[in-house]
DOROMAR-252549 format. One record per residue: residue number from 1; residue in three letters; chain; x, y, z of N, C-alpha, C, CB in turn. Coordinates in steps of 0.1 Angstrom, whole numbers, always signed. Glycine has a CB too. Example, Ala and Ser with C-alpha at 12.3 -4.5 7.8 and 13.67 -1.06 7.14 Angstrom:
2
(1 Ala A (+132 -57 +78) (+123 -45 +78) (+132 -33 +78) (+113 -45 +90))
(2 Ser A (+128 -22 +71) (+137 -11 +71) (+129 +0 +79) (+141 -6 +57))
//
This chain:
195
(1 Met A (+1150 -987 +1324) (+1141 -977 +1320) (+1130 -983 +1312) (+1148 -966 +1313))
(2 Ser A (+1119 -978 +1315) (+1107 -984 +1308) (+1106 -978 +1294) (+1095 -981 +1316))
(3 Val A (+1099 -985 +1286) (+1097 -982 +1272) (+1089 -969 +1272) (+1089 -993 +1265))
(4 Lys A (+1080 -967 +1281) (+1073 -955 +1281) (+1082 -943 +1283) (+1062 -955 +1291))
(5 Lys A (+1091 -944 +1293) (+1100 -933 +1296) (+1109 -931 +1284) (+1108 -936 +1309))
(6 Lys A (+1114 -941 +1278) (+1123 -940 +1267) (+1115 -933 +1255) (+1128 -953 +1262))
(7 Phe A (+1103 -936 +1254) (+1095 -930 +1243) (+1093 -915 +1246) (+1081 -937 +1242))
(8 Tyr A (+1090 -912 +1258) (+1088 -898 +1262) (+1102 -890 +1261) (+1082 -896 +1276))
(9 Leu A (+1112 -897 +1265) (+1125 -890 +1265) (+1129 -888 +1250) (+1136 -899 +1272))
(10 Thr A (+1127 -898 +1241) (+1130 -897 +1227) (+1121 -886 +1221) (+1128 -910 +1220))
(11 Leu A (+1108 -886 +1225) (+1099 -876 +1220) (+1103 -862 +1225) (+1085 -879 +1225))
(12 Leu A (+1107 -861 +1237) (+1112 -848 +1243) (+1125 -844 +1236) (+1114 -849 +1258))
(13 Ser A (+1134 -853 +1233) (+1146 -850 +1226) (+1144 -846 +1212) (+1156 -862 +1226))
(14 Ala A (+1135 -853 +1205) (+1131 -849 +1192) (+1125 -836 +1191) (+1122 -860 +1185))
(15 Gly A (+1116 -833 +1201) (+1109 -820 +1202) (+1119 -809 +1204) (+1099 -820 +1213))
(16 Ala A (+1129 -811 +1213) (+1139 -801 +1216) (+1148 -799 +1203) (+1148 -805 +1227))
(17 Ile A (+1151 -810 +1196) (+1159 -808 +1184) (+1151 -801 +1173) (+1163 -822 +1178))
(18 Leu A (+1138 -804 +1172) (+1129 -797 +1163) (+1128 -782 +1166) (+1115 -803 +1162))
(19 Ile A (+1126 -779 +1179) (+1125 -765 +1184) (+1138 -758 +1181) (+1122 -764 +1199))
(20 Ala A (+1149 -764 +1183) (+1162 -758 +1181) (+1164 -756 +1166) (+1174 -767 +1186))
(21 Ala A (+1160 -766 +1158) (+1162 -765 +1143) (+1152 -754 +1138) (+1158 -778 +1136))
(22 Gly A (+1140 -754 +1144) (+1131 -743 +1140) (+1136 -729 +1143) (+1117 -745 +1147))
(23 Ala A (+1142 -728 +1155) (+1148 -715 +1159) (+1159 -712 +1150) (+1152 -716 +1174))
(24 Gly A (+1167 -722 +1147) (+1179 -719 +1138) (+1174 -715 +1124) (+1187 -732 +1136))
(25 Val A (+1164 -721 +1119) (+1158 -717 +1106) (+1152 -703 +1107) (+1147 -728 +1101))
(26 Ala A (+1145 -701 +1118) (+1139 -687 +1120) (+1150 -677 +1120) (+1130 -687 +1133))
(27 Leu A (+1161 -680 +1128) (+1172 -670 +1129) (+1178 -668 +1115) (+1182 -675 +1139))
(28 Tyr A (+1180 -679 +1108) (+1186 -678 +1095) (+1177 -670 +1086) (+1188 -692 +1089))
(29 Leu A (+1164 -672 +1086) (+1155 -664 +1078) (+1155 -650 +1082) (+1141 -670 +1078))
(30 Phe A (+1155 -647 +1095) (+1155 -634 +1100) (+1167 -626 +1095) (+1154 -634 +1116))
(31 Leu A (+1179 -633 +1096) (+1191 -626 +1092) (+1191 -623 +1077) (+1203 -635 +1096))
(32 Asn A (+1186 -633 +1069) (+1185 -631 +1055) (+1175 -620 +1051) (+1180 -644 +1048))
(33 Ile A (+1164 -619 +1058) (+1154 -609 +1056) (+1160 -595 +1060) (+1141 -611 +1064))
(34 Thr A (+1167 -594 +1071) (+1174 -582 +1075) (+1184 -577 +1065) (+1180 -584 +1089))
(35 Glu A (+1192 -587 +1060) (+1202 -583 +1050) (+1195 -579 +1037) (+1211 -595 +1048))
(36 Ala A (+1185 -586 +1033) (+1178 -582 +1021) (+1171 -569 +1022) (+1168 -593 +1017))
(37 Ser A (+1166 -566 +1034) (+1159 -553 +1036) (+1169 -542 +1036) (+1151 -553 +1049))
(38 Ser A (+1181 -544 +1042) (+1191 -533 +1041) (+1196 -531 +1027) (+1203 -537 +1051))
(39 Asp A (+1198 -542 +1019) (+1201 -541 +1005) (+1191 -534 +998) (+1203 -555 +999))
(40 Tyr A (+1178 -536 +1001) (+1167 -529 +994) (+1167 -515 +998) (+1153 -536 +999))
(41 Val A (+1170 -511 +1010) (+1170 -497 +1014) (+1182 -490 +1007) (+1172 -496 +1030))
(42 Glu A (+1193 -497 +1006) (+1205 -491 +999) (+1202 -489 +984) (+1217 -500 +1000))
(43 Ser A (+1195 -499 +978) (+1191 -498 +964) (+1181 -486 +962) (+1185 -511 +959))
(44 Gln A (+1172 -484 +972) (+1163 -473 +971) (+1170 -460 +972) (+1152 -474 +982))
(45 Lys A (+1180 -459 +981) (+1188 -447 +982) (+1195 -444 +969) (+1198 -448 +994))
(46 Glu A (+1201 -454 +963) (+1209 -453 +951) (+1199 -448 +940) (+1216 -466 +947))
(47 Leu A (+1187 -454 +939) (+1177 -451 +929) (+1173 -436 +931) (+1165 -460 +930))
(48 Leu A (+1171 -432 +943) (+1167 -418 +946) (+1178 -408 +942) (+1164 -416 +961))
(49 Thr A (+1191 -412 +945) (+1202 -404 +941) (+1203 -403 +926) (+1215 -410 +946))
(50 Leu A (+1201 -414 +919) (+1201 -414 +904) (+1190 -405 +899) (+1200 -428 +899))
(51 Gln A (+1178 -406 +905) (+1167 -398 +900) (+1170 -383 +902) (+1154 -402 +908))
(52 Lys A (+1176 -380 +914) (+1180 -366 +916) (+1190 -361 +906) (+1186 -364 +930))
(53 Lys A (+1200 -370 +903) (+1210 -366 +893) (+1203 -365 +879) (+1221 -377 +892))
(54 Gly A (+1193 -373 +876) (+1186 -372 +863) (+1179 -359 +863) (+1176 -383 +862))
(55 Val A (+1173 -354 +874) (+1166 -342 +874) (+1176 -330 +872) (+1158 -340 +887))
(56 Leu A (+1187 -331 +879) (+1198 -321 +877) (+1203 -320 +863) (+1209 -324 +887))
(57 Ile A (+1204 -332 +857) (+1209 -332 +843) (+1199 -326 +834) (+1212 -347 +838))
(58 Lys A (+1186 -328 +836) (+1176 -322 +828) (+1176 -307 +830) (+1162 -328 +831))
(59 Glu A (+1177 -303 +842) (+1178 -288 +845) (+1190 -282 +838) (+1178 -286 +860))
(60 Phe A (+1201 -289 +839) (+1213 -284 +832) (+1211 -283 +817) (+1225 -293 +835))
(61 Glu A (+1205 -293 +811) (+1202 -293 +797) (+1193 -281 +793) (+1195 -306 +792))
(62 Arg A (+1183 -278 +801) (+1174 -267 +799) (+1182 -254 +800) (+1162 -267 +809))
(63 Glu A (+1190 -253 +810) (+1199 -241 +811) (+1208 -239 +800) (+1207 -241 +824))
(64 Leu A (+1214 -250 +795) (+1223 -250 +784) (+1216 -245 +771) (+1229 -263 +781))
(65 Glu A (+1203 -250 +769) (+1196 -246 +758) (+1193 -231 +758) (+1182 -254 +757))
(66 Ser A (+1189 -226 +770) (+1186 -212 +771) (+1199 -203 +769) (+1180 -209 +785))
(67 Ile A (+1210 -208 +774) (+1222 -201 +772) (+1226 -201 +757) (+1234 -207 +781))
(68 Gln A (+1225 -213 +751) (+1228 -213 +737) (+1219 -204 +728) (+1227 -228 +732))
(69 Ser A (+1207 -203 +732) (+1198 -194 +725) (+1201 -179 +728) (+1183 -197 +728))
(70 Asp A (+1207 -177 +740) (+1210 -163 +743) (+1225 -160 +740) (+1208 -161 +758))
(71 Trp A (+1233 -170 +735) (+1247 -168 +733) (+1250 -156 +724) (+1253 -180 +727))
(72 Pro A (+1243 -154 +712) (+1246 -143 +704) (+1244 -130 +711) (+1237 -143 +691))
(73 Lys A (+1234 -129 +720) (+1231 -116 +727) (+1243 -114 +737) (+1218 -117 +735))
(74 Ile A (+1247 -125 +744) (+1258 -124 +753) (+1271 -120 +746) (+1260 -137 +761))
(75 Glu A (+1273 -126 +735) (+1286 -123 +728) (+1286 -109 +723) (+1288 -133 +716))
(76 Ala A (+1274 -103 +720) (+1273 -90 +714) (+1277 -79 +724) (+1259 -87 +709))
(77 Val A (+1277 -82 +737) (+1280 -71 +746) (+1295 -70 +748) (+1274 -74 +760))
(78 Phe A (+1303 -79 +742) (+1318 -78 +744) (+1323 -72 +731) (+1324 -92 +746))
(79 Leu A (+1333 -62 +733) (+1339 -55 +722) (+1348 -64 +714) (+1346 -42 +727))
(80 Arg A (+1347 -65 +701) (+1356 -72 +693) (+1368 -62 +689) (+1350 -78 +680))
(81 Glu A (+1379 -68 +687) (+1391 -59 +684) (+1388 -51 +671) (+1403 -68 +682))
(82 Glu A (+1382 -57 +662) (+1379 -50 +649) (+1369 -39 +651) (+1375 -59 +638))
(83 Asp A (+1362 -38 +662) (+1352 -28 +664) (+1357 -17 +673) (+1339 -34 +671))
(84 Ile A (+1369 -17 +677) (+1374 -7 +686) (+1373 +7 +680) (+1389 -10 +690))
(85 Leu A (+1376 +9 +668) (+1376 +22 +662) (+1361 +28 +662) (+1381 +22 +647))
(86 Gly A (+1352 +19 +659) (+1338 +23 +660) (+1334 +27 +674) (+1329 +11 +655))
(87 Phe A (+1339 +20 +684) (+1336 +23 +698) (+1342 +37 +701) (+1341 +12 +707))
(88 Val A (+1354 +40 +697) (+1360 +53 +700) (+1352 +64 +693) (+1375 +53 +695))
(89 Glu A (+1347 +61 +680) (+1339 +71 +673) (+1326 +73 +681) (+1336 +66 +659))
(90 Thr A (+1320 +62 +687) (+1308 +64 +695) (+1311 +72 +707) (+1303 +50 +699))
(91 Leu A (+1322 +70 +713) (+1325 +79 +725) (+1327 +93 +721) (+1339 +74 +731))
(92 Glu A (+1333 +96 +709) (+1334 +109 +705) (+1321 +116 +702) (+1343 +110 +692))
(93 Lys A (+1312 +108 +695) (+1298 +113 +693) (+1291 +116 +705) (+1291 +103 +684))
(94 Leu A (+1292 +107 +715) (+1286 +110 +728) (+1291 +122 +735) (+1288 +98 +738))
(95 Ala A (+1304 +125 +734) (+1310 +137 +740) (+1304 +149 +733) (+1325 +136 +739))
(96 Glu A (+1303 +148 +719) (+1298 +160 +712) (+1283 +162 +715) (+1300 +158 +697))
(97 Lys A (+1276 +151 +715) (+1261 +151 +718) (+1259 +158 +731) (+1255 +137 +717))
(98 Thr A (+1267 +155 +741) (+1265 +160 +755) (+1273 +173 +757) (+1270 +150 +765))
(99 Lys A (+1278 +179 +746) (+1285 +192 +746) (+1297 +192 +755) (+1275 +203 +750))
(100 Asn A (+1305 +182 +754) (+1317 +181 +762) (+1329 +181 +752) (+1318 +168 +771))
(101 Arg A (+1339 +189 +755) (+1352 +188 +748) (+1358 +175 +754) (+1361 +200 +749))
(102 His A (+1366 +168 +745) (+1371 +155 +750) (+1384 +152 +744) (+1361 +145 +746))
(103 Ser A (+1390 +142 +750) (+1403 +136 +746) (+1401 +121 +750) (+1416 +142 +752))
(104 Ile A (+1403 +112 +741) (+1402 +97 +743) (+1415 +90 +740) (+1390 +91 +735))
(105 Asn A (+1420 +83 +750) (+1432 +75 +748) (+1430 +61 +752) (+1444 +81 +756))
(106 Ile A (+1436 +51 +745) (+1435 +37 +749) (+1448 +35 +757) (+1435 +27 +736))
(107 Ile A (+1446 +31 +769) (+1458 +29 +778) (+1461 +14 +781) (+1457 +37 +791))
(108 Gly A (+1452 +5 +776) (+1454 -9 +778) (+1447 -17 +768) (+1450 -13 +793))
(109 Thr A (+1453 -28 +763) (+1446 -36 +753) (+1447 -51 +758) (+1453 -35 +739))
(110 Pro A (+1438 -59 +753) (+1438 -73 +757) (+1451 -80 +753) (+1427 -81 +750))
(111 Pro A (+1455 -91 +760) (+1467 -98 +756) (+1466 -103 +742) (+1470 -109 +766))
(112 Ala A (+1477 -105 +735) (+1477 -110 +722) (+1473 -125 +722) (+1491 -109 +715))
(113 Lys A (+1466 -129 +711) (+1462 -143 +710) (+1473 -151 +704) (+1449 -144 +702))
(114 Ala A (+1472 -164 +707) (+1482 -173 +701) (+1480 -174 +686) (+1481 -187 +708))
(115 Ala A (+1490 -180 +679) (+1489 -181 +665) (+1477 -188 +660) (+1502 -188 +659))
(116 Ser A (+1471 -197 +669) (+1459 -204 +665) (+1447 -196 +666) (+1458 -217 +674))
(117 Gly A (+1448 -184 +672) (+1437 -175 +673) (+1430 -178 +687) (+1427 -177 +662))
(118 Glu A (+1434 -187 +694) (+1428 -190 +707) (+1435 -183 +718) (+1429 -206 +710))
(119 Ala A (+1427 -177 +727) (+1433 -170 +739) (+1436 -181 +749) (+1424 -159 +744))
(120 Lys A (+1446 -178 +757) (+1449 -187 +768) (+1438 -186 +779) (+1463 -184 +775))
(121 Ala A (+1437 -196 +788) (+1427 -197 +798) (+1427 -185 +807) (+1428 -210 +806))
(122 Asp A (+1439 -180 +810) (+1440 -169 +819) (+1437 -155 +812) (+1454 -168 +826))
(123 Glu A (+1436 -156 +799) (+1433 -144 +792) (+1418 -143 +788) (+1441 -143 +779))
(124 Ala A (+1410 -152 +794) (+1396 -152 +791) (+1388 -139 +794) (+1389 -164 +798))
(125 Ser A (+1393 -132 +804) (+1386 -119 +808) (+1394 -108 +803) (+1384 -119 +823))
(126 Ser A (+1397 -107 +790) (+1405 -96 +785) (+1396 -83 +783) (+1411 -100 +771))
(127 Phe A (+1403 -72 +782) (+1396 -59 +782) (+1404 -49 +776) (+1390 -55 +795))
(128 Phe A (+1398 -38 +771) (+1405 -26 +767) (+1403 -16 +778) (+1399 -20 +753))
(129 Val A (+1413 -7 +780) (+1412 +3 +790) (+1413 +17 +783) (+1423 +2 +802))
(130 Phe A (+1404 +25 +786) (+1403 +39 +779) (+1405 +49 +790) (+1391 +41 +771))
(131 Arg A (+1412 +60 +787) (+1412 +72 +796) (+1405 +83 +788) (+1426 +76 +800))
(132 Ile A (+1394 +88 +793) (+1386 +98 +786) (+1387 +111 +795) (+1371 +93 +784))
(133 Asn A (+1391 +121 +788) (+1392 +135 +795) (+1380 +142 +789) (+1405 +142 +792))
(134 Leu A (+1372 +148 +798) (+1360 +156 +794) (+1361 +170 +800) (+1347 +149 +798))
(135 Trp A (+1357 +180 +792) (+1357 +193 +798) (+1343 +199 +794) (+1369 +202 +792))
(136 Gly A (+1336 +204 +804) (+1323 +210 +801) (+1316 +212 +814) (+1315 +200 +792))
(137 Ser A (+1303 +215 +813) (+1295 +217 +825) (+1293 +204 +833) (+1281 +224 +822))
(138 Leu A (+1290 +205 +846) (+1288 +193 +854) (+1277 +185 +848) (+1285 +197 +868))
(139 Ser A (+1266 +192 +844) (+1254 +184 +839) (+1258 +177 +825) (+1242 +193 +836))
(140 Ser A (+1266 +183 +817) (+1270 +177 +804) (+1279 +165 +807) (+1277 +187 +795))
(141 Val A (+1288 +166 +817) (+1296 +154 +821) (+1287 +143 +826) (+1307 +158 +831))
(142 Phe A (+1277 +146 +834) (+1268 +136 +839) (+1260 +130 +828) (+1259 +141 +850))
(143 Asp A (+1256 +138 +818) (+1249 +133 +806) (+1257 +123 +799) (+1245 +145 +797))
(144 Phe A (+1270 +126 +797) (+1279 +117 +791) (+1280 +104 +798) (+1294 +123 +789))
(145 Leu A (+1281 +105 +811) (+1282 +92 +820) (+1269 +84 +818) (+1284 +96 +834))
(146 Asn A (+1258 +91 +818) (+1245 +84 +816) (+1244 +77 +803) (+1233 +94 +817))
(147 Tyr A (+1248 +84 +792) (+1249 +77 +779) (+1259 +66 +779) (+1252 +87 +768))
(148 Leu A (+1270 +68 +785) (+1280 +57 +786) (+1275 +45 +793) (+1293 +62 +793))
(149 Glu A (+1268 +47 +804) (+1262 +36 +812) (+1252 +28 +803) (+1256 +41 +824))
(150 Asn A (+1245 +34 +794) (+1235 +28 +786) (+1240 +22 +773) (+1224 +37 +784))
(151 Gln A (+1253 +21 +772) (+1259 +16 +759) (+1256 +1 +759) (+1274 +18 +759))
(152 Pro A (+1254 -5 +747) (+1251 -19 +747) (+1262 -29 +749) (+1245 -22 +733))
(153 Ile A (+1274 -24 +752) (+1285 -33 +755) (+1288 -33 +769) (+1298 -28 +746))
(154 Tyr A (+1295 -43 +774) (+1299 -45 +788) (+1311 -37 +791) (+1301 -60 +791))
(155 Leu A (+1309 -27 +800) (+1320 -18 +804) (+1319 -15 +818) (+1321 -6 +795))
(156 Ser A (+1330 -10 +824) (+1330 -7 +838) (+1338 +6 +840) (+1336 -18 +847))
(157 Val A (+1332 +16 +847) (+1339 +28 +849) (+1348 +25 +862) (+1329 +40 +852))
(158 Glu A (+1361 +25 +860) (+1370 +21 +870) (+1374 +33 +879) (+1382 +15 +864))
(159 Asp A (+1374 +45 +873) (+1379 +57 +881) (+1372 +69 +875) (+1394 +58 +881))
(160 Ile A (+1368 +79 +883) (+1363 +92 +879) (+1370 +102 +888) (+1348 +93 +880))
(161 Gln A (+1375 +112 +881) (+1381 +124 +888) (+1375 +136 +883) (+1397 +124 +887))
(162 Leu A (+1368 +144 +891) (+1362 +156 +887) (+1368 +168 +894) (+1346 +156 +890))
(163 Val A (+1371 +178 +887) (+1377 +190 +893) (+1369 +202 +887) (+1392 +192 +889))
(164 Arg A (+1364 +211 +896) (+1357 +223 +892) (+1367 +233 +888) (+1347 +228 +904))
(165 Ser A (+1364 +240 +877) (+1373 +250 +872) (+1369 +264 +877) (+1372 +250 +857))
(166 Glu A (+1379 +272 +878) (+1376 +286 +881) (+1378 +295 +868) (+1385 +292 +892))
(167 Gly A (+1379 +288 +857) (+1381 +294 +844) (+1395 +292 +840) (+1378 +309 +845))
(168 Gly A (+1399 +296 +828) (+1412 +294 +823) (+1414 +282 +814) (+1422 +292 +835))
(169 Leu A (+1426 +277 +813) (+1429 +265 +804) (+1429 +253 +813) (+1442 +268 +797))
(170 Ala A (+1425 +242 +806) (+1425 +229 +813) (+1431 +219 +803) (+1412 +224 +819))
(171 Gly A (+1436 +208 +807) (+1440 +198 +798) (+1455 +197 +798) (+1435 +200 +784))
(172 Phe A (+1460 +191 +787) (+1475 +189 +785) (+1479 +199 +775) (+1478 +175 +782))
(173 Asp A (+1492 +199 +772) (+1498 +209 +763) (+1490 +210 +750) (+1512 +205 +760))
(174 Lys A (+1488 +199 +743) (+1482 +199 +730) (+1467 +199 +731) (+1486 +187 +722))
(175 Thr A (+1461 +196 +742) (+1447 +195 +743) (+1442 +206 +753) (+1442 +182 +748))
(176 Ala A (+1449 +216 +755) (+1445 +227 +764) (+1432 +233 +759) (+1456 +237 +767))
(177 Val A (+1422 +234 +767) (+1409 +240 +763) (+1405 +250 +773) (+1398 +229 +761))
(178 Pro A (+1398 +261 +768) (+1394 +271 +777) (+1381 +266 +785) (+1391 +284 +770))
(179 Leu A (+1381 +269 +798) (+1370 +265 +806) (+1363 +278 +812) (+1374 +255 +817))
(180 Ala A (+1350 +278 +813) (+1343 +289 +819) (+1343 +286 +834) (+1329 +290 +813))
(181 Pro A (+1342 +296 +842) (+1340 +294 +857) (+1328 +285 +859) (+1339 +307 +864))
(182 Gly A (+1330 +275 +868) (+1320 +265 +871) (+1320 +253 +863) (+1307 +272 +870))
(183 Asp A (+1328 +253 +851) (+1329 +241 +843) (+1337 +231 +851) (+1336 +244 +830))
(184 Val A (+1337 +218 +847) (+1345 +208 +853) (+1354 +201 +843) (+1336 +197 +860))
(185 Ser A (+1365 +196 +848) (+1374 +188 +841) (+1372 +174 +847) (+1389 +193 +842))
(186 Ala A (+1369 +164 +838) (+1367 +150 +843) (+1376 +141 +836) (+1352 +146 +841))
(187 Val A (+1382 +132 +844) (+1390 +121 +838) (+1384 +108 +842) (+1405 +122 +844))
(188 Leu A (+1380 +100 +832) (+1374 +87 +834) (+1383 +77 +829) (+1360 +86 +826))
(189 Thr A (+1384 +66 +837) (+1391 +54 +833) (+1380 +43 +831) (+1403 +50 +843))
(190 Ile A (+1378 +38 +819) (+1368 +28 +817) (+1375 +15 +812) (+1357 +33 +808))
(191 Lys A (+1369 +4 +816) (+1373 -9 +812) (+1362 -15 +803) (+1377 -19 +824))
(192 Val A (+1366 -18 +791) (+1356 -24 +781) (+1360 -38 +779) (+1355 -15 +768))
(193 Phe A (+1351 -47 +782) (+1355 -61 +781) (+1354 -66 +766) (+1345 -70 +790))
(194 Ala A (+1364 -74 +763) (+1365 -78 +749) (+1363 -93 +747) (+1380 -75 +744))
(195 Arg A (+1360 -97 +735) (+1358 -112 +732) (+1371 -119 +732) (+1351 -114 +719))
//
């Protein structure tokens, strides 16, 4: 083989090796760039997630601040045990104001608190249950219900039974009251939520 051919063959071999090495380096760089870009995309996703969580935390903090400022108002709508007598007196005054004869009984009370004064978790929604008997005209009973609905405490009317009278006595042995024809006898069961 001639020197010229050897030179060209060596040059061709070196060129092929350089091309293969260049392709290998290019492939290596391409794979590294691809891996780095996928890492970058994942990092951007994580950053976006963290930013969203940061926004949610700020919203939660704002909500918490508004709740804390409203907490006394919220707490005021729940009846405290020591205020039960005052609430019964309010019911009696409402009945008198609306010209209804009445009988008020407590038929359910919240569960007792532990010695520490803390209620158990399942007792968080405690309430008092009242049965209110009203005797009077239909409009006076509705007036009572209207006033009851507008009380500043959180209560729920659970049951209402209305019976139109044809006159005579209504109520129970000790609470029998005379009714005029057209009057109604109403029995209300209300649930008053307690602290």
